[in-house]
GUPA-253623 format. One line per 3 residues: number of its first residue (from 1); their letters; for each residue x, y, z of N, C-alpha, C. Coordinates in Angstrom, 2 decimals. Example, Ala and Ser with C-alpha at 12.3 -4.5 7.8 and 13.67 -1.06 7.14 Angstrom:
2
1> AS> 13.19 -5.69 7.80 12.30 -4.50 7.80 13.20 -3.30 7.80 ~ 12.85 -2.25 7.08 13.67 -1.06 7.14 12.90 0.03 7.87
***
This chain:
162
1> MKT> 0.84 -1.18 0.00 0.00 0.00 0.00 0.89 1.25 0.00 ~ 0.48 2.25 -0.77 1.22 3.52 -0.85 0.29 4.67 -0.46 ~ 0.86 5.67 0.19 0.12 6.89 0.54 0.89 8.09 0.01
4> LVL> 0.17 8.91 -0.74 0.75 10.12 -1.32 -0.04 11.32 -0.82 ~ 0.68 12.31 -0.28 0.05 13.58 0.12 0.63 14.66 -0.77 ~ -0.25 15.38 -1.44 0.14 16.51 -2.28 -0.26 17.78 -1.54
7> LRH> 0.69 18.64 -1.25 0.44 19.88 -0.52 0.78 21.05 -1.44 ~ -0.23 21.86 -1.71 0.02 23.05 -2.52 0.65 24.12 -1.62 ~ 1.62 24.83 -2.16 2.28 25.88 -1.38 1.26 26.90 -0.89
10> AKS> 1.62 27.60 0.18 0.76 28.64 0.75 0.72 29.86 -0.17 ~ -0.16 30.78 0.14 -0.38 31.98 -0.69 0.91 32.79 -0.81 ~ 1.27 33.08 -2.04 2.50 33.84 -2.28 2.20 35.30 -2.58
13> SWE> 3.24 36.09 -2.51 3.13 37.53 -2.71 3.60 37.93 -4.10 ~ 2.88 38.85 -4.69 3.27 39.44 -5.98 3.80 40.86 -5.75 ~ 4.05 41.19 -4.50 4.45 42.53 -4.10 5.86 42.90 -4.54
16> YTV> 6.70 41.91 -4.75 8.11 42.17 -5.05 8.41 41.89 -6.52 ~ 9.35 42.62 -7.06 9.75 42.39 -8.45 10.87 41.35 -8.48 ~ 10.46 40.11 -8.26 11.39 38.98 -8.29 10.86 37.96 -9.29
19> SDR> 11.71 37.04 -9.68 11.28 36.00 -10.61 10.23 35.11 -9.93 ~ 9.49 34.38 -10.74 8.46 33.48 -10.22 9.05 32.53 -9.19 ~ 10.19 32.00 -9.47 10.85 31.03 -8.59 11.17 31.64 -7.22
22> NRP> 11.40 32.94 -7.16 11.81 33.59 -5.92 10.69 34.29 -5.17 ~ 9.44 34.17 -5.66 8.34 34.83 -4.96 8.19 34.31 -3.53 ~ 8.09 35.20 -2.55 7.93 34.79 -1.15 6.47 34.53 -0.80
25> LKE> 6.25 34.02 0.39 4.89 33.85 0.89 4.37 35.17 1.43 ~ 3.06 35.34 1.32 2.39 36.46 1.98 2.28 36.12 3.46 ~ 2.12 37.14 4.27 1.91 36.90 5.70 0.69 36.01 5.92
28> KGI> -0.37 36.25 5.15 -1.58 35.42 5.23 -1.25 33.96 4.92 ~ -0.39 33.73 3.94 0.01 32.37 3.58 0.77 31.69 4.70 ~ 1.64 32.44 5.36 2.40 31.89 6.49 1.45 31.49 7.61
31> RRI> 0.50 32.36 7.93 -0.47 32.04 8.99 -1.30 30.81 8.62 ~ -1.69 30.72 7.36 -2.54 29.60 6.95 -1.79 28.26 7.00 ~ -0.54 28.23 6.56 0.18 26.95 6.60 0.50 26.56 8.05
34> QAM> 0.73 27.54 8.90 0.92 27.23 10.33 -0.36 26.61 10.90 ~ -1.49 27.21 10.58 -2.77 26.68 11.07 -3.06 25.31 10.46 ~ -2.78 25.16 9.17 -3.02 23.88 8.50 -2.17 22.79 9.14
37> ANV> -0.93 23.10 9.45 -0.05 22.10 10.08 -0.66 21.62 11.39 ~ -1.15 22.54 12.17 -1.71 22.17 13.47 -3.03 21.43 13.36 ~ -3.88 21.84 12.44 -5.16 21.16 12.25 -4.96 19.77 11.65
40> SRE> -3.92 19.60 10.84 -3.65 18.33 10.15 -2.45 17.61 10.74 ~ -2.14 17.89 11.97 -0.96 17.35 12.65 -0.84 15.84 12.49 ~ -1.91 15.12 12.74 -1.87 13.65 12.70 -1.48 13.14 11.31
43> LFE> -1.98 13.77 10.28 -1.65 13.37 8.90 -0.16 13.53 8.63 ~ 0.37 14.70 8.88 1.75 15.00 8.50 2.79 14.36 9.41 ~ 2.47 14.17 10.68 3.44 13.57 11.60 3.77 12.13 11.24
46> SIP> 2.87 11.47 10.51 3.10 10.07 10.17 3.90 9.90 8.88 ~ 4.19 10.98 8.18 4.88 10.89 6.89 6.39 10.97 7.10 ~ 7.14 9.97 6.63 8.59 9.99 6.82 9.39 10.64 5.69
49> HFY> 8.74 10.92 4.55 9.47 11.43 3.39 8.75 12.65 2.82 ~ 9.47 13.77 2.74 8.94 15.01 2.19 9.82 15.46 1.04 ~ 9.18 15.87 -0.05 9.89 16.40 -1.21 9.27 17.76 -1.54
52> SSP> 10.11 18.73 -1.87 9.61 20.07 -2.18 10.23 20.59 -3.47 ~ 9.44 21.39 -4.15 9.94 22.23 -5.23 10.96 23.19 -4.62 ~ 11.97 23.59 -5.39 12.94 24.56 -4.88 12.43 26.01 -4.91
55> ANR> 11.25 26.25 -5.47 10.71 27.61 -5.49 10.54 28.09 -4.05 ~ 10.87 29.34 -3.81 10.83 29.91 -2.47 9.51 29.64 -1.77 ~ 8.39 29.87 -2.43 7.08 29.72 -1.79 6.80 28.28 -1.39
58> ALH> 7.24 27.31 -2.19 7.02 25.89 -1.86 7.96 25.45 -0.74 ~ 9.22 25.81 -0.88 10.20 25.41 0.13 9.88 26.05 1.49 ~ 9.46 27.30 1.47 9.09 27.98 2.71 7.87 27.29 3.33
61> TAT> 6.90 26.91 2.51 5.72 26.19 2.99 6.15 24.89 3.68 ~ 7.03 24.14 3.03 7.49 22.86 3.58 8.22 23.06 4.91 ~ 9.10 24.04 4.98 9.86 24.24 6.22 8.98 24.76 7.35
64> ILL> 8.01 25.59 7.04 7.07 26.05 8.07 6.27 24.86 8.60 ~ 5.78 24.02 7.70 5.03 22.83 8.10 5.84 21.97 9.05 ~ 7.07 21.65 8.67 7.91 20.80 9.50 8.23 21.47 10.84
67> HEL> 8.52 22.77 10.80 8.81 23.52 12.03 7.63 23.48 12.99 ~ 6.43 23.74 12.47 5.22 23.75 13.31 4.99 22.41 13.97 ~ 5.39 21.33 13.31 5.14 19.99 13.82 6.35 19.41 14.57
70> DIP> 7.39 20.23 14.75 8.62 19.77 15.42 9.22 18.55 14.74 ~ 9.13 18.53 13.41 9.76 17.48 12.62 11.09 18.03 12.13 ~ 12.18 17.29 12.31 13.47 17.80 11.82 13.46 17.95 10.30
73> LEP> 14.36 18.76 9.78 14.41 19.02 8.34 15.02 17.87 7.54 ~ 15.65 16.92 8.20 16.32 15.83 7.48 15.42 15.07 6.51 ~ 14.13 14.84 6.81 13.30 14.09 5.86 12.93 14.89 4.60
76> LQI> 13.29 16.16 4.56 12.92 17.03 3.44 14.01 17.01 2.37 ~ 13.60 16.70 1.15 14.51 16.75 0.01 13.97 17.76 -1.00 ~ 14.85 18.57 -1.53 14.48 19.56 -2.54 14.75 18.94 -3.90
79> KES> 13.72 18.94 -4.75 13.84 18.32 -6.07 13.50 19.33 -7.16 ~ 14.46 19.59 -7.99 14.29 20.56 -9.09 13.09 20.22 -9.96 ~ 12.87 18.96 -10.20 11.78 18.55 -11.10 10.40 18.89 -10.55
82> LYT> 10.29 19.19 -9.26 8.99 19.56 -8.69 8.65 21.03 -8.92 ~ 9.58 21.80 -9.43 9.27 23.18 -9.82 8.70 23.14 -11.24 ~ 7.43 22.76 -11.30 6.77 22.60 -12.58 5.27 22.84 -12.41
85> FDA> 4.65 23.16 -13.51 3.19 23.31 -13.56 2.60 22.24 -14.47 ~ 3.45 21.29 -14.86 3.11 20.22 -15.79 2.85 18.93 -15.00 ~ 1.62 18.43 -15.06 1.23 17.24 -14.31 2.07 16.02 -14.69
88> QVI> 2.43 15.90 -15.96 3.18 14.71 -16.38 4.55 14.64 -15.71 ~ 5.18 15.78 -15.50 6.47 15.80 -14.82 6.31 15.30 -13.38 ~ 5.25 15.72 -12.72 4.98 15.27 -11.35 4.68 13.77 -11.34
91> LDF> 3.88 13.31 -12.29 3.57 11.88 -12.38 4.83 11.06 -12.59 ~ 5.71 11.52 -13.46 6.98 10.82 -13.70 7.80 10.75 -12.40 ~ 7.82 11.84 -11.65 8.55 11.87 -10.38 7.96 10.84 -9.41
94> IHS> 6.65 10.83 -9.28 5.97 9.90 -8.37 6.25 8.46 -8.78 ~ 6.13 8.20 -10.07 6.33 6.82 -10.55 7.77 6.34 -10.36 ~ 8.69 7.26 -10.16 10.09 6.87 -9.97 10.51 6.84 -8.49
97> LPD> 9.58 7.09 -7.58 9.92 7.05 -6.15 10.37 5.65 -5.76 ~ 11.29 5.55 -4.80 11.73 4.23 -4.32 10.56 3.48 -3.67 ~ 10.40 2.23 -4.00 9.28 1.45 -3.49 9.35 1.18 -2.00
100> DQN> 10.51 1.39 -1.37 10.58 1.22 0.08 10.02 2.44 0.83 ~ 9.66 3.50 0.10 9.01 4.67 0.69 7.50 4.51 0.52 ~ 6.81 4.18 1.59 5.38 3.91 1.50 4.51 5.14 1.70
103> EVC> 5.01 6.14 2.41 4.26 7.37 2.67 5.13 8.56 2.30 ~ 4.61 9.39 1.39 5.39 10.50 0.83 4.51 11.74 0.74 ~ 5.11 12.90 0.99 4.44 14.19 0.79 5.24 14.99 -0.22
106> LVG> 4.54 15.53 -1.22 5.14 16.43 -2.20 4.58 17.81 -1.99 ~ 5.44 18.83 -1.95 5.01 20.22 -1.83 5.32 20.90 -3.16 ~ 4.28 21.42 -3.80 4.49 21.98 -5.12 3.41 22.96 -5.54
109> HNP> 3.11 22.92 -6.85 2.37 23.99 -7.51 1.15 23.49 -8.28 ~ 0.20 24.37 -8.42 -0.94 24.13 -9.30 -0.63 24.75 -10.65 ~ -1.24 24.31 -11.72 -2.32 23.33 -11.77 -1.85 21.88 -11.69
112> ALS> -0.56 21.66 -11.67 -0.03 20.29 -11.73 -0.57 19.41 -10.59 ~ -0.55 19.90 -9.36 -0.97 19.05 -8.24 -2.43 18.66 -8.34 ~ -3.31 19.59 -8.69 -4.73 19.26 -8.84 -4.94 18.25 -9.95
115> MVA> -4.22 18.40 -11.04 -4.36 17.49 -12.17 -3.84 16.09 -11.80 ~ -2.75 16.02 -11.08 -2.20 14.73 -10.65 -3.18 14.04 -9.70 ~ -3.74 14.78 -8.76 -4.70 14.19 -7.82 -5.92 13.64 -8.56
118> AKL> -6.40 14.37 -9.54 -7.55 13.91 -10.32 -7.21 12.67 -11.14 ~ -6.01 12.63 -11.69 -5.62 11.49 -12.52 -5.36 10.23 -11.69 ~ -4.77 10.38 -10.51 -4.39 9.22 -9.72 -5.48 8.70 -8.80
121> SNN> -6.53 9.49 -8.59 -7.57 9.05 -7.67 -8.87 8.81 -8.42 ~ -9.76 8.11 -7.75 -11.05 7.82 -8.35 -12.14 8.77 -7.86 ~ -11.76 9.76 -7.04 -12.80 10.62 -6.47 -12.39 12.07 -6.21
124> FTQ> -11.27 12.54 -6.75 -10.86 13.93 -6.52 -11.11 14.74 -7.79 ~ -11.98 15.72 -7.69 -12.29 16.57 -8.85 -12.19 18.04 -8.48 ~ -11.56 18.34 -7.36 -11.47 19.70 -6.85 -10.28 20.45 -7.46
127> HLP> -10.30 21.75 -7.22 -9.13 22.60 -7.45 -8.48 22.74 -6.09 ~ -7.20 22.43 -5.98 -6.51 22.48 -4.71 -6.15 23.92 -4.36 ~ -6.77 24.51 -3.33 -6.43 25.89 -2.95 -5.04 25.95 -2.33
130> TAA> -4.52 27.16 -2.18 -3.21 27.32 -1.53 -3.28 26.78 -0.10 ~ -2.19 26.17 0.33 -2.03 25.59 1.67 -2.99 24.44 1.95 ~ -3.57 23.86 0.92 -4.46 22.71 1.09 -3.73 21.45 0.64
133> WVK> -4.24 20.31 1.09 -3.61 19.04 0.76 -4.65 18.05 0.26 ~ -4.16 17.07 -0.47 -4.96 15.91 -0.84 -4.13 14.68 -0.51 ~ -4.76 13.72 0.16 -4.11 12.46 0.52 -4.74 11.37 -0.34
136> IIF> -3.89 10.59 -1.01 -4.38 9.53 -1.87 -3.77 8.22 -1.40 ~ -4.62 7.24 -1.14 -4.17 5.92 -0.70 -4.36 4.94 -1.86 ~ -3.32 4.18 -2.12 -3.31 3.21 -3.21 -3.14 1.80 -2.65
139> VQQ> -3.73 0.83 -3.28 -3.55 -0.57 -2.86 -2.29 -1.17 -3.48 ~ -1.78 -0.57 -4.52 -0.60 -1.09 -5.20 0.64 -0.99 -4.30 ~ 1.61 -1.85 -4.57 2.84 -1.90 -3.78 4.00 -1.15 -4.44
142> KWS> 3.86 -0.81 -5.70 4.94 -0.13 -6.44 4.42 1.23 -6.91 ~ 5.28 2.24 -6.73 4.90 3.59 -7.18 4.66 3.61 -8.69 ~ 5.39 2.83 -9.42 5.23 2.82 -10.89 3.88 2.25 -11.32
145> AII> 3.17 1.58 -10.41 1.90 0.93 -10.76 0.68 1.60 -10.13 ~ 0.86 2.70 -9.40 -0.28 3.28 -8.70 -1.35 3.79 -9.66 ~ -2.59 3.54 -9.27 -3.76 3.95 -10.06 -5.01 3.84 -9.19
148> NGT> -6.00 4.64 -9.51 -7.31 4.57 -8.86 -7.25 4.60 -7.34 ~ -6.46 5.53 -6.81 -6.39 5.68 -5.36 -7.63 6.35 -4.81 ~ -7.78 6.27 -3.52 -8.90 6.91 -2.83 -8.39 8.18 -2.16
151> ASW> -9.01 9.29 -2.51 -8.53 10.60 -2.04 -9.39 11.14 -0.91 ~ -8.72 11.85 -0.01 -9.37 12.71 0.97 -8.58 14.01 0.93 ~ -9.19 15.10 1.30 -8.48 16.37 1.19 -8.85 17.29 2.33
154> GLP> -8.01 18.30 2.51 -8.22 19.17 3.65 -7.85 20.62 3.44 ~ -8.78 21.44 3.70 -8.61 22.86 3.98 -9.80 23.20 4.86 ~ -9.66 22.95 6.15 -10.79 23.16 7.05 -11.36 24.56 6.93
157> RQL> -12.68 24.64 7.03 -13.41 25.90 6.88 -12.83 27.02 7.73 ~ -12.40 26.68 8.94 -11.89 27.71 9.84 -10.61 28.34 9.33 ~ -9.96 27.70 8.35 -8.72 28.27 7.81 -8.96 29.17 6.61
160> LFK> -10.13 29.11 6.03 -10.39 29.87 4.81 -10.20 31.37 4.99 ~ -10.39 31.88 6.17 -10.33 33.32 6.40 -9.13 33.75 7.22 ~ -8.18 32.84 7.41 -6.96 33.19 8.16 -5.95 33.81 7.24
***
């Protein structure tokens, strides 16, 4: 059995004249990912492997999440290929994960994450908002064979206005 959690980065700021890759999080985004970490503590504390896009907003989201949960940074790996908006690139990354990793979290970008969740699950048709996650459970034993997973997702109502 495999478990995949896709976490969209928190709300970023367009206030600065920096490249897309270097855009920082908004203060609202920081507050929301802190709240999301605490509301979803049980989900994230059980994940031993985290991968993040190197984009500032994604990496900052990942480090805030881990910090809020008192998880050391060692399980976090930065992967250049996750800085993409192309679902196929994300799918290729997932399909190449080591099979001894049964629970994995990817922190990245839309529209790729929403499209991947829809393709890999039998019940996810949502648009993934910033700082929201989708968890997909698969019965398959190999990442290269995952299909038709069962999805659950989270952005609790109380976080929508934080």
